N, C-alpha and C positions, 0 to 999 in steps of 0.2 A: 474143566476140558483143557490139557496142556499138550500143546503140540509143538514141534520145532519150528514152525513158521511163526506162531505167537512168541516164542523165546527169542527168534532172530529179530522181531519188531521190538520187543523190549530192550534188547541190546542197543538197537539203533537209536531208540529213545532215551536209553541211559536209565530206565527205571525196571524194577521188578514188581510187578503188581501184587498187592497182598490180597485184593479182591479180584481175582482173574474173570469173574463174571462181568466186571466192568469192561475189561478189554474185549471180551467176547461180543457182549452187546454192541460196544462201539464199532466193532468189525462187521456188524450183521446188517445188512441191507434189507430193507423192507421185502423186496422181491424173495429173500431167501427163507422167510418165516414160514409160509405155508410148507414148504418142503421139509424145513427142520422140525416142524410140529407132528408130521406125519407118524402117527403110532406113538407120540411122546407127549406126557402131561407138563413137562418143565422144560420145554425149550426155551431159548432166549427170546426177548423181544427184539425189535429192530432198533436202530441206532437214532431215530429221529428225535426223540426226548434229548438224548445226550448232544444232538447237533445244536439243538436250542440253547443249551446251556453253555456249550461250547463257544458259540457265538457271542454270547455275554462275557466270557472269560477272555476271548481274543480282544475285544473292545476295550475292556478294563485294563489289560496289560499292555496294549498298544499304546493306549493313552499314557498310562505311567511311563512306559519307556520313552515316548516322545517328550513329556515333560521333564524328565531327568536329563535327556540328552540335548535338548535344544531350549534352553531357559529363556532366550529371547524371542522365540517365535510368537506370533499371534494366534488368538484362538483360531481363526481362519485357516492359518498355516497348518497348525496342529490338527484340525478336522480333516482338512485335504490329505494330510499325510497319512493319519489314522485310517481313512479310507482306502488309500493305496496300500498300506501294510497288510490289511486283512481283507482286501476284496478276493473275489473267487478265483481270479487268475493267480494271484499270489499263493494262495492256500493250495490250488491245483500243482503248482510248480514246486512247492514244499513237499506236497504229498507224492509227487514223482520222485523227488530226491530221496525220500524215505522208502521208496518202492512199496508205497502203501497198496496199490492195486493187487499186488499178489497176496496180500493178507486179507482182503475183504471176503466175506461169505455172502455170495450173490446166488439168486434163483437161476435155473436153467435158462430162462428166457434172456435175463441180462447177461448171463454167460455168452449166449449164442450172438448178442448184438453188441459184443466188446465192451460191456460195462465196466470192467476193469480198467479200462482207458478213457471212459468219458469223463470229462473234466468236471461236471457237476457232482458225479458220484465220488470223485477223487476230493474235491473241495469239502463235501458233506462229511465225508469220513473222516477227514483231518479235523474238522470241527468236532465230531464225537470222540476222537482220539484225545483231543485237547480236554474234553470235558471228563473223560474217564481219568486222564492223568491228575487232572485238578481234584477229582473226587478221591483218588486213592493216595496221592502223594503231597497235596496241598498246593497252596498259591505260590510259595516261594520257589519250590521245585519246577513248577509250571512256567514260572516267569523266566527262569533260567533256560529252559528248554526252548521255549519260544524266542528268546533273544539270540540263541544259537541257530535254530531251526529257519526262522522267519525273519526277524526284525534286523538283525546284524547284516543278514544277506541283501535285504532291500535298501539298506542305507550304503552298503558296499557297492551295489550296482548303481544306485542313482544319486548317492550323495545328497547333499542338503536340496538338490533339485527335486527331491520327493515332495517339497512344499509348493512346488511350481503349480501354477494352474494348468490344467489340461487344455487342449485345443477347444474340445467341446464345451468346458465351462467358461473359457474366456469368449467364445462366440455368444 
């Protein structure tokens, strides 16, 4: 299923999917599956399994990025920084910069309740897209994409303060 919206997202990501079914699945929220299956035997599954993989890919690549860019940091600083680089809020902001909400396939109920703008759906959708990119284009390409989309942005916004303890942790 090739459509202009998918092509626009591919352009924003800088990738042309060889396996377009990966992108379609990454963009398909569980609420859409029953409606997509209606009368069809080969409808896409939802993006939840890709979210699982995307979370692991994000952790790996964030860790690698921090190790390379901050060689003097302690394990504690690296752990706190990784958590901040790939937390739900950071993922949501990156998803919004991509305009990911407009590309998601949602069920009618989620559409009616503003699902395209829900932070958790956007963050989860980005995790699924990261997994799809990883599976289709490989680890090196995914690392470049995340540096541009997520990691460099976070460091630019917070600088080395990203390793600082937050108020809740300090308390």
